[in-house]
C-alpha positions as CSV (number, residue, x, y, z in Angstrom):
1,M,-24.1,214.3,-94.4
2,V,-22.9,215.7,-97.7
3,V,-19.1,216.1,-98.1
4,F,-17.8,218.4,-100.8
5,L,-14.4,217.4,-102.2
6,L,-12.4,220.0,-104.0
7,S,-10.3,219.1,-107.0
8,I,-7.9,221.0,-109.2
9,P,-7.5,220.6,-113.0
10,L,-5.3,217.6,-113.6
11,A,-3.3,219.6,-116.1
12,L,-2.3,222.0,-113.3
13,A,-1.7,219.3,-110.6
14,P,1.7,220.1,-109.0
15,V,2.1,216.4,-107.9
16,L,1.0,213.4,-109.9
17,M,1.4,209.6,-110.0
18,T,4.0,208.6,-112.6
19,E,4.7,204.9,-112.0
20,I,2.7,202.0,-110.4
21,R,4.0,198.6,-109.2
22,Y,0.8,196.6,-108.8
23,E,1.9,193.1,-109.7
24,V,5.0,191.1,-108.7
25,P,6.0,187.4,-109.1
26,G,4.5,185.4,-106.3
27,S,2.7,187.2,-103.5
28,D,2.1,190.9,-103.9
29,I,2.0,191.6,-100.2
30,G,4.6,194.2,-99.2
31,H,6.1,194.6,-102.7
32,E,3.6,197.1,-104.2
33,W,4.4,200.8,-104.5
34,V,3.4,204.0,-106.3
35,E,5.8,206.7,-107.6
36,I,4.7,210.4,-107.3
37,F,6.4,213.5,-109.0
38,N,6.3,217.2,-108.1
39,N,5.9,218.8,-111.5
40,G,5.3,222.2,-110.0
41,T,7.8,225.1,-109.5
42,E,7.6,225.1,-105.7
43,S,8.1,222.6,-102.8
44,V,4.9,220.9,-101.6
45,N,4.3,219.9,-98.0
46,L,2.9,216.4,-97.8
47,S,2.2,216.3,-94.1
48,S,-1.6,216.3,-94.5
49,W,-1.7,214.3,-97.7
50,K,-3.5,210.9,-98.0
51,F,-3.3,208.2,-100.6
52,R,-6.8,206.8,-101.4
53,E,-7.1,203.2,-102.7
54,A,-10.0,200.8,-102.7
55,G,-12.2,203.7,-101.4
56,I,-10.0,204.1,-98.2
57,N,-7.8,207.0,-97.3
58,H,-4.3,205.8,-96.2
59,N,-1.9,208.0,-94.2
60,L,1.5,208.9,-95.5
61,N,4.1,208.2,-92.9
62,L,7.5,209.6,-93.7
63,K,10.3,207.0,-93.4
64,R,13.1,208.7,-95.3
65,G,13.8,212.1,-96.9
66,N,11.9,215.3,-96.3
67,I,8.1,215.9,-95.9
68,L,8.6,218.8,-98.3
69,L,8.8,217.4,-101.8
70,D,10.9,219.8,-103.9
71,S,10.1,220.8,-107.4
72,Q,11.0,218.2,-110.0
73,Q,11.6,215.6,-107.3
74,Y,10.2,212.0,-106.9
75,A,8.9,210.2,-103.9
76,I,7.7,206.6,-103.3
77,I,4.6,205.5,-101.4
78,A,5.2,201.9,-100.4
79,D,3.0,199.2,-98.9
80,D,5.9,198.0,-96.8
81,T,9.1,200.3,-96.7
82,T,11.3,197.5,-95.4
83,T,10.4,195.2,-98.3
84,F,10.6,198.0,-100.8
85,L,14.2,198.9,-99.7
86,F,15.1,195.2,-99.9
87,D,13.7,195.0,-103.4
88,N,15.2,198.4,-104.4
89,Y,18.4,198.7,-102.3
90,F,19.8,201.4,-104.6
91,Y,16.9,203.8,-103.8
92,S,17.9,206.8,-101.7
93,G,15.1,209.3,-102.3
94,T,12.0,210.3,-100.2
95,L,10.0,207.3,-99.0
96,F,6.5,207.1,-97.4
97,D,5.1,204.1,-95.6
98,S,1.4,203.3,-96.1
99,V,-1.0,200.4,-96.0
100,F,-2.7,199.2,-99.2
101,S,-3.2,196.4,-101.7
102,L,-3.4,197.2,-105.4
103,D,-5.8,195.3,-107.6
104,N,-4.0,193.4,-110.3
105,N,-6.9,194.1,-112.7
106,G,-6.8,197.8,-112.0
107,E,-8.6,200.3,-109.7
108,Q,-9.0,204.0,-108.9
109,L,-6.2,205.8,-107.1
110,S,-6.2,209.3,-105.7
111,L,-4.0,211.8,-103.9
112,Y,-5.6,214.1,-101.4
113,N,-4.3,217.2,-99.8
114,G,-6.9,217.5,-96.9
115,S,-10.2,217.4,-98.7
116,T,-8.8,218.5,-102.1
117,I,-8.2,215.9,-104.8
118,V,-4.7,216.6,-106.3
119,D,-4.4,213.7,-108.6
120,D,-6.9,211.0,-109.7
121,L,-6.6,208.1,-112.1
122,N,-8.2,204.7,-112.8
123,Y,-5.5,202.4,-114.1
124,S,-6.2,199.1,-115.8
125,S,-4.0,196.1,-116.5
126,S,-4.7,196.7,-120.2
127,W,-2.5,199.9,-119.9
128,G,0.6,197.8,-119.3
129,G,2.7,196.4,-116.5
130,N,3.2,192.8,-115.5
131,E,4.9,190.7,-112.8
132,N,8.4,191.8,-113.7
133,Y,7.7,195.3,-115.1
134,T,6.0,198.4,-113.7
135,L,3.4,200.6,-115.4
136,E,5.1,204.0,-116.4
137,L,3.6,207.4,-117.5
138,K,5.0,208.4,-120.8
139,D,4.5,212.2,-120.8
140,I,4.0,214.2,-117.6
141,S,2.6,217.1,-119.6
142,L,-0.4,215.0,-120.7
143,D,-3.4,213.6,-118.9
144,N,-2.2,210.7,-116.6
145,N,-5.7,209.3,-116.5
146,D,-5.4,208.5,-120.2
147,G,-4.4,204.8,-120.8
148,N,-2.7,205.9,-124.1
149,N,-0.2,207.9,-121.9
150,W,0.9,204.8,-120.0
151,Q,3.1,201.9,-121.0
152,T,5.0,198.9,-119.6
153,S,8.4,199.9,-118.3
154,L,11.4,199.0,-120.4
155,Q,13.4,198.5,-117.2
156,L,13.1,195.3,-115.2
157,N,11.3,196.1,-111.8
158,G,10.8,199.7,-113.0
159,T,12.6,202.9,-112.3
160,P,11.5,204.1,-108.8
161,G,12.7,207.6,-108.1
162,Q,14.1,208.1,-111.6
163,Q,13.0,209.3,-115.0
164,N,10.8,206.7,-116.6
165,S,12.3,204.4,-119.1
166,I,9.6,205.2,-121.7
167,L,11.3,208.1,-123.7
168,C,9.6,210.6,-125.9
169,I,12.1,211.8,-128.6
170,T,12.3,215.6,-128.5
171,S,12.6,217.6,-131.7
172,L,13.5,221.2,-131.2
173,S,12.3,223.9,-133.6
174,N,12.4,227.7,-133.6
175,T,9.8,230.3,-134.6
176,S,10.7,233.4,-136.5
177,W,11.6,236.6,-134.8
178,S,8.7,238.7,-134.0
179,D,8.5,242.4,-134.8
180,W,9.6,244.9,-132.1
181,Q,6.8,245.4,-129.6
182,N,6.4,247.9,-126.7
183,Q,5.9,246.5,-123.2
184,S,2.5,247.4,-121.6
185,S,4.2,248.7,-118.4
186,C,7.4,250.1,-117.1
187,L,10.2,247.7,-115.9
188,V,11.4,247.5,-112.3
189,N,14.5,249.5,-113.1
190,D,12.3,252.3,-114.2
191,T,12.9,251.6,-117.9
192,Y,10.4,250.9,-120.6
193,T,11.2,247.8,-122.6
194,Q,10.7,247.2,-126.2
195,T,11.4,243.7,-127.3
196,K,11.2,241.1,-130.1
197,I,11.1,237.4,-129.4
198,L,12.0,234.0,-130.9
199,I,10.5,230.7,-129.3
200,Q,12.3,227.4,-129.3
201,Y,9.8,224.4,-128.8
202,D,9.6,220.6,-128.9
203,R,7.9,219.7,-132.1
204,N,7.0,216.2,-130.7
205,N,5.6,217.7,-127.4
206,C,7.3,215.1,-125.2
207,G,7.1,217.4,-122.2
208,Q,10.7,216.8,-121.2
209,I,11.9,220.2,-122.3
210,A,10.0,223.4,-121.7
211,N,9.6,226.0,-124.4
212,T,12.4,228.6,-124.5
213,T,11.9,232.2,-125.4
214,F,14.7,234.3,-126.8
215,S,14.4,238.0,-126.9
216,E,16.2,241.2,-127.8
217,S,15.3,244.3,-125.9
218,Q,15.8,248.0,-125.9
219,L,15.0,250.2,-122.9
220,L,13.3,253.6,-122.5
221,P,13.1,255.6,-119.2
222,C,9.9,255.5,-117.1
223,D,8.6,255.3,-113.6
224,Y,7.8,251.6,-112.9
225,C,6.2,252.1,-109.5
226,V,4.8,255.2,-107.7
227,P,4.8,254.6,-103.9
228,F,1.4,254.9,-102.0
229,W,2.1,255.4,-98.3
230,T,-0.4,254.1,-95.8
231,T,-0.2,253.7,-92.0
232,A,0.1,250.2,-90.5
233,N,0.4,249.6,-86.7
234,T,2.5,246.7,-85.5
235,T,1.2,244.4,-82.8
236,C,2.1,245.3,-79.2
237,Q,5.8,244.6,-78.8
238,S,7.5,243.0,-75.7
239,S,8.7,246.6,-74.9
240,D,5.0,247.6,-74.3
241,S,5.0,249.8,-77.4
242,I,3.2,249.9,-80.7
243,V,5.0,251.3,-83.7
244,Q,3.0,253.1,-86.3
245,M,4.8,252.6,-89.5
246,Y,4.2,253.7,-93.0
247,S,4.1,251.1,-95.7
248,D,4.0,251.4,-99.4
249,R,0.8,249.7,-100.6
250,N,2.4,249.3,-104.0
251,D,5.5,247.9,-102.5
252,C,7.7,249.7,-104.9
253,Y,11.1,249.4,-103.3
254,A,10.7,245.6,-103.0
255,Q,10.1,245.5,-106.7
256,T,12.6,248.0,-107.9
257,N,15.3,248.2,-105.2
258,L,15.6,251.8,-106.1
259,T,16.2,254.3,-103.2
260,S,14.2,256.8,-105.0
261,D,11.1,254.8,-104.1
262,L,11.8,255.3,-100.3
263,E,12.5,259.1,-100.2
264,S,8.9,260.1,-99.8
265,R,8.2,257.8,-96.8
266,P,7.0,259.6,-93.5
267,A,8.8,258.9,-90.2
268,N,7.5,256.1,-87.9
269,L,5.5,256.9,-84.7
270,S,5.5,255.0,-81.4
271,F,2.6,254.5,-78.9
272,S,2.5,252.7,-75.5
273,C,0.6,249.4,-75.0
274,D,0.5,246.4,-72.7
275,Y,2.1,243.5,-74.5
276,C,1.2,241.0,-71.8
277,V,-1.4,241.4,-69.0
278,P,-0.5,239.1,-66.1
279,L,-3.1,236.6,-65.0
280,W,-2.3,235.9,-61.3
281,T,-3.6,232.6,-60.0
282,A,-3.3,231.3,-56.5
283,V,-1.0,228.3,-55.9
284,N,-0.7,226.6,-52.5
285,S,2.6,225.3,-51.3
286,S,3.1,222.0,-49.6
287,C,2.8,221.8,-45.9
288,Q,5.4,224.0,-44.2
289,F,7.0,223.8,-40.8
290,G,4.5,225.0,-38.2
291,D,1.6,223.2,-39.9
292,S,1.0,226.2,-42.3
293,I,0.5,226.5,-46.1
294,V,1.8,229.5,-48.1
295,Q,-0.5,230.7,-50.9
296,W,1.6,232.4,-53.5
297,Y,0.5,233.8,-56.9
298,N,1.8,232.7,-60.3
299,D,1.3,234.5,-63.6
300,S,-0.1,231.8,-65.8
301,R,0.8,234.0,-68.8
302,N,4.4,234.3,-67.7
303,C,4.6,238.0,-68.7
304,Y,7.8,238.9,-67.0
305,A,9.7,236.1,-68.6
306,Q,8.6,237.5,-72.0
307,T,9.1,241.2,-71.4
308,Q,11.6,241.5,-68.5
309,L,9.6,244.6,-67.5
310,S,9.2,245.2,-63.7
311,S,5.7,246.7,-64.4
312,D,4.6,243.1,-65.1
313,L,5.3,242.2,-61.4
314,E,3.7,245.2,-59.8
315,T,0.2,243.8,-59.8
316,R,1.2,240.5,-58.1
317,T,-0.6,239.8,-54.8
318,E,1.5,239.3,-51.8
319,N,2.0,235.8,-50.5
320,I,-0.5,234.7,-47.8
321,T,0.4,232.3,-45.0
322,Y,-2.4,230.2,-43.7
323,A,-1.7,228.8,-40.3
324,H,-3.1,225.5,-39.0
325,R,-4.0,224.0,-42.4
326,C,-1.9,220.8,-42.4
327,D,0.1,218.3,-40.4
328,Y,3.7,219.0,-41.3
329,D,5.3,216.4,-39.0
330,A,2.6,213.8,-39.5
331,D,2.0,213.4,-35.8
332,G,-1.8,213.4,-36.2
333,F,-2.2,217.0,-35.0
334,I,-2.5,220.4,-36.7
335,G,-0.9,222.7,-34.2
336,N,-0.1,221.8,-30.6
337,G,-1.8,222.0,-27.2
338,S,-0.9,225.6,-26.7
339,E,-3.0,226.5,-29.7
340,V,-6.2,225.1,-28.2
341,N,-8.5,228.0,-27.2
342,S,-8.6,227.4,-23.4
343,S,-7.5,228.7,-20.1
344,F,-6.0,225.4,-18.9
345,T,-2.6,225.5,-17.4
346,G,0.0,223.4,-19.3
347,L,-2.6,221.9,-21.7
348,N,-1.0,219.3,-23.9
349,V,-2.0,216.5,-26.3
350,S,-0.6,213.1,-27.2
351,K,-1.4,210.3,-29.6
352,T,-0.2,206.7,-29.0
353,A,-1.6,203.8,-31.1
354,N,-4.5,206.1,-32.2
355,I,-5.4,206.9,-28.6
356,V,-5.6,210.7,-28.3
357,R,-5.3,212.3,-24.9
358,F,-5.7,215.9,-23.8
359,F,-4.2,216.4,-20.4
360,E,-3.3,219.1,-17.9
361,L,-0.3,218.6,-15.7
362,N,-0.5,214.8,-16.3
363,N,-4.2,214.7,-15.5
364,T,-6.2,213.4,-18.4
365,L,-9.1,215.7,-19.5
366,I,-10.2,213.9,-22.7
367,E,-9.3,210.7,-24.4
368,F,-10.6,208.9,-27.5
369,N,-9.6,206.6,-30.4
370,F,-9.1,208.5,-33.6
371,T,-7.1,207.8,-36.8
372,N,-7.6,211.0,-38.6
373,T,-5.8,214.3,-38.2
374,I,-7.1,216.7,-35.5
375,N,-6.9,220.5,-35.9
376,L,-6.1,221.7,-32.4
377,A,-6.4,225.4,-33.4
378,I,-10.2,225.2,-33.9
379,I,-10.9,223.5,-30.6
380,T,-12.3,225.4,-27.7
381,M,-12.3,224.0,-24.1
382,S,-13.6,225.7,-21.0
383,R,-14.3,224.7,-17.4
384,Q,-15.5,226.2,-14.2
385,D,-13.7,229.2,-12.6
386,A,-11.4,228.7,-9.7
387,G,-13.4,228.6,-6.5
388,S,-16.6,227.4,-8.2
389,S,-18.7,224.8,-6.3
390,T,-20.1,223.1,-9.5
391,A,-17.8,221.6,-12.1
392,F,-18.4,221.6,-15.9
393,L,-16.4,220.9,-19.0
394,L,-17.3,222.3,-22.4
395,I,-15.5,221.2,-25.6
396,S,-16.3,222.4,-29.1
397,G,-14.7,222.1,-32.5
398,L,-13.7,218.5,-31.9
399,N,-15.7,216.4,-34.4
400,L,-14.8,212.7,-34.3
401,N,-17.0,211.6,-37.2
402,N,-19.5,209.6,-35.1
403,Q,-16.8,208.2,-32.8
404,T,-17.2,209.0,-29.1
405,K,-14.9,210.4,-26.5
406,T,-14.4,210.0,-22.8
407,I,-13.9,213.1,-20.5
408,Y,-12.9,213.5,-16.9
409,L,-15.0,216.0,-14.9
410,D,-14.0,217.5,-11.6
411,H,-16.2,216.4,-8.6
412,L,-16.6,219.6,-6.7
413,N,-20.1,219.4,-5.1
414,P,-20.2,216.7,-2.3
415,A,-24.0,216.5,-2.8
416,S,-23.8,215.7,-6.5
417,N,-24.3,212.2,-7.7
418,S,-25.0,212.8,-11.4
419,V,-24.1,214.9,-14.4
420,C,-26.2,216.8,-17.0
421,I,-25.1,216.2,-20.6
422,D,-26.0,218.3,-23.7
423,D,-24.1,216.4,-26.3
424,S,-24.1,219.1,-29.0
425,E,-21.8,221.8,-30.2
426,L,-22.3,224.4,-27.4
427,S,-20.7,227.9,-27.2
428,S,-21.4,228.4,-23.5
429,I,-22.2,226.3,-20.5
430,S,-25.2,228.5,-19.8
431,Q,-26.9,226.6,-22.7
432,I,-27.4,223.7,-20.3
433,S,-30.5,224.2,-18.3
434,A,-30.5,224.2,-14.5
435,S,-33.1,221.5,-14.3
436,C,-31.5,219.3,-17.0
437,S,-34.9,218.8,-18.6
438,E,-34.5,220.3,-22.1
439,V,-34.9,218.1,-25.3
440,N,-31.2,217.6,-26.0
441,E,-30.2,217.1,-22.4
442,T,-29.6,213.8,-20.5
443,L,-29.5,213.5,-16.8
444,L,-27.1,210.7,-16.0
445,R,-26.4,209.1,-12.6
446,C,-22.7,208.6,-11.8
447,D,-23.1,205.1,-10.5
448,G,-21.6,203.1,-13.4
449,S,-25.0,202.5,-15.1
450,S,-25.6,203.4,-18.8
451,Q,-28.3,205.7,-20.2
452,N,-28.7,206.7,-23.9
453,G,-25.3,205.3,-24.7
454,Y,-23.6,207.4,-21.9
455,T,-21.9,206.0,-18.8
456,C,-20.6,208.0,-15.8
457,D,-18.3,206.4,-13.2
458,P,-17.1,208.1,-10.1
459,L,-13.3,207.5,-10.2
460,D,-12.7,208.9,-6.7
461,T,-13.9,211.8,-4.6
462,E,-12.4,214.3,-7.0
463,R,-13.4,213.2,-10.6
464,Y,-16.0,211.6,-12.7
465,K,-15.3,209.6,-15.9
466,I,-18.0,210.1,-18.5
467,M,-18.0,207.9,-21.6
468,G,-19.9,207.8,-24.9
469,L,-19.8,211.6,-25.7
470,H,-19.8,213.1,-29.2
471,H,-19.6,216.9,-28.7
472,S,-19.4,217.2,-25.0
473,G,-21.1,219.8,-22.8
474,V,-21.2,218.3,-19.3
475,R,-22.0,219.8,-15.9
476,E,-22.1,218.4,-12.4
477,H,-25.7,217.9,-11.2
478,V,-27.5,217.2,-7.9
479,L,-30.2,214.7,-8.7
480,T,-31.4,214.1,-5.1
481,P,-29.8,215.1,-1.9
482,V,-27.8,212.4,-0.1
483,P,-27.7,213.3,3.6
484,P,-24.8,212.3,5.8
485,S,-24.9,208.6,7.0
486,N,-26.2,207.7,10.4
487,S,-23.2,206.3,12.1
488,D,-24.8,205.5,15.5
489,G,-24.8,201.8,14.6
490,S,-28.4,201.3,15.7
491,S,-29.4,199.4,12.6
492,G,-26.7,196.8,12.3
493,G,-23.8,194.9,13.8
494,G,-21.9,197.5,15.9
495,G,-19.8,198.9,13.1
496,G,-22.0,202.0,12.6
497,G,-22.7,203.6,9.3
498,A,-24.5,202.4,6.2
499,S,-22.7,199.1,5.8
500,G,-24.7,197.5,8.7
501,S,-28.1,199.2,8.1
502,S,-31.3,197.4,7.1
503,V,-32.8,198.2,3.7
504,K,-36.4,199.4,3.6
505,K,-38.8,201.4,1.4
506,I,-41.4,203.9,2.6
507,V,-44.7,203.6,0.8
508,V,-47.8,205.3,2.0
509,A,-51.3,204.8,0.5
510,V,-53.6,207.8,0.2
511,V,-57.3,207.1,0.0
512,P,-60.2,209.4,-1.1
513,A,-62.5,210.3,1.8
514,E,-65.5,208.6,0.3
515,L,-63.7,205.3,0.1
516,R,-61.7,205.3,3.3
517,S,-64.1,202.9,5.1
518,N,-63.1,200.2,2.7
519,S,-59.4,201.1,2.3
520,I,-56.4,199.2,3.3
521,L,-53.4,201.4,4.3
522,T,-50.3,199.7,3.1
523,S,-47.0,200.4,4.8
524,A,-43.5,199.9,3.5
525,E,-42.6,196.9,5.6
526,P,-41.8,193.9,3.4
527,A,-44.7,191.8,4.7
528,A,-47.2,194.5,4.0
529,A,-45.6,195.4,0.7
530,R,-46.2,191.8,-0.5
531,E,-50.0,192.3,-0.2
532,S,-51.9,192.0,-3.4
533,P,-55.5,192.1,-4.6
534,E,-55.6,188.3,-4.4
535,T,-54.7,188.3,-0.7
536,N,-56.7,191.4,0.2
537,P,-59.5,192.4,-2.2
538,D,-59.8,195.8,-0.6
539,I,-56.4,196.8,-2.0
540,N,-58.1,197.6,-5.3
541,I,-59.7,200.8,-4.0
542,V,-56.3,202.4,-3.2
543,D,-56.4,205.7,-5.1
544,Q,-52.9,207.1,-4.8
545,V,-49.5,206.0,-3.7
546,V,-47.0,208.3,-2.2
547,E,-43.5,206.8,-2.7
548,L,-40.4,208.0,-1.0
549,D,-37.1,207.0,-2.7
550,L,-34.2,209.2,-2.1
551,H,-32.0,207.7,-4.9
552,Q,-34.4,207.3,-7.8
553,K,-37.3,209.8,-7.7
554,S,-37.1,213.5,-8.1
555,V,-40.5,214.8,-9.3
556,A,-42.6,216.8,-7.0
557,P,-41.6,218.9,-3.9
558,S,-42.5,217.4,-0.5
559,P,-43.7,219.0,2.7
560,F,-40.0,218.9,3.7
561,N,-38.9,221.0,0.7
562,K,-37.1,218.2,-0.9
563,Q,-37.8,216.4,-4.2
564,W,-38.9,213.1,-2.7
565,W,-42.5,212.4,-3.6
566,A,-44.0,210.9,-6.8
567,I,-47.8,210.8,-7.0
568,V,-48.9,207.8,-9.1
569,P,-52.6,207.5,-10.1
570,A,-54.2,204.3,-8.8
571,G,-56.0,204.0,-12.2
572,N,-52.6,202.6,-13.5
573,S,-53.1,199.0,-12.5
574,S,-49.6,198.0,-13.4
575,T,-48.2,200.6,-11.1
576,R,-50.5,199.7,-8.2
577,N,-49.8,196.0,-8.6
578,S,-46.1,196.7,-8.7
579,I,-46.4,198.6,-5.4
580,T,-48.6,196.0,-3.7
581,G,-46.8,192.9,-5.1
582,S,-43.2,193.8,-4.7
583,V,-40.9,196.5,-3.2
584,I,-40.2,199.0,-6.0
585,G,-36.8,200.0,-4.8
586,T,-34.9,200.2,-1.5
587,V,-32.6,202.6,0.2
588,P,-30.6,202.2,3.4
589,T,-32.5,203.4,6.3
590,S,-29.3,204.9,7.6
591,S,-29.4,207.3,4.7
592,F,-32.3,209.2,6.4
593,S,-31.5,212.0,8.9
594,Q,-33.3,212.2,12.2
595,T,-35.4,215.1,11.0
596,E,-36.4,213.2,7.9
597,W,-37.4,210.1,9.9
598,S,-39.5,212.3,12.2
599,A,-41.4,213.8,9.2
600,I,-42.0,210.3,7.7
601,I,-43.4,208.9,11.0
602,I,-45.7,211.9,11.5
603,L,-47.1,211.8,8.0
604,S,-47.6,208.0,8.2
605,V,-49.5,208.3,11.6
606,V,-51.7,211.1,10.2
607,V,-52.6,209.1,7.2
608,V,-53.2,205.9,9.2
609,M,-55.4,207.6,11.8
610,T,-57.5,209.3,9.1
611,G,-58.2,205.9,7.6
612,I,-59.0,204.2,11.0
613,T,-61.4,207.1,11.9
614,G,-63.2,206.7,8.6
615,W,-63.5,203.0,9.1
616,M,-65.0,203.3,12.6
617,M,-67.5,205.9,11.5
618,N,-68.8,203.6,8.8
619,R,-69.1,200.8,11.4
620,K,-71.3,202.9,13.6
621,R,-73.7,203.6,10.7
């Protein structure tokens, strides 16, 4: 990267270095300083100036005085302002703090205003100065990078902030009066000046006293400045107006202060504008009573405060109140139970030790453990209509972030012993199929057993408790019919009912006609059920097994129009062995009605007689 540094001719430099303290007795640290002087006619702002020493730019930190260095004023740049003031307790001028270490043999020093070099010199110990005396500039009107223009101070420890001790003796001399001469232009008072001059100057050119010109004048009338009027629009004012003014390009009145230079000026014109265009930005309030947030609009440009014009408020958007956005009372709920979209009577919610309960008239409907805030206004709950024979409960908008909930479902159908679950975000209970056989559906027995993470417990004759749900669409379901119990007491101990009944399973073997002569027909009696291929080799030719299990199987319709029968191919050896080697499952015989027992007996007799007939025909052959 190439950096272009600007510099100004040193003879024209407004600020220059006039005194250097680079060596002191003992350690130099903290005792070194440089004096600068404003030799210009105007004040100089030193806020962006830097002092360059040893190739490093050092900041100037104002410690005393004014950052504006007035004309013909001194300032000190000190390595340590505290030490400097201790050494020069009488000093009261402008003081800057910096960090540097001057070379006792000499080095290059520069003053920068931004990237512009204002003053630059390369002092040497041969120019003067020693441990007790500073190095002083003799004549500020001459080049301060010339060693002949420097000398050791005559004052012990130097003259910081004062005229240098090295004096140049001024010798004044006058020139002769010149001839009368006409001025090239008219004067500001509309007079033409004719002058003659005499110049007083310093013959020794010490630079301490400027040349003085004495003159005698005579005036002649003229027109110093002729106004040239041009239009100039102001910027838009806070009153929403622009003024078109006329200005004199020649700026005659400012030069002459003569009213005659204003008489030809045209009158000003005014036009409308928009000084400040509001920029409305939405700002949300903190949570308000009722769990709402108010969105109001703020003008980021603050136009009204600047103009006090009502027009700067007319475009402001009205405040908007957003309900159900926050938890004002920090009770864990946004809204309350009445804001849940449901037809429940007296629906309410509570939260105790992170256990959340939805309940209706003290009957719990839903409960779960949840630490976050719940927005009740986005929850929808529905259940069966009054008078319905099948119960359901549908909950949507209640996302627990992978935690599960427990619901309590009405038990309306006396024949139901299970529920159908579609644990997804449903909008209608009609989305659950009647057969409960869709991909997202789970058919769950309500006997306390678990399936796919769900558990259904019958609490009493009126309700089920279903656990492990995420989204919760649940409907009461009849998995298999459960006929009334046989209470005649014939199967056990005189008490009647199922408690004293024997437990059996009905298994009927069905054999293809061409194999019936070698078939063994296996009944459901425990002794027969324990037969196996090892005890009876003919068991291997069994082709199909028809199994009756009122509590576990619901596959194919039976001749009795009930879902009792499951046809299992005999080619599945594991299934066949399980049938012949152990009882697959049991049901109380008291669970069968008289009609069902009759059907079972008739079917068994038909199958057995068919097998015996086939066997006898084979024997005759």
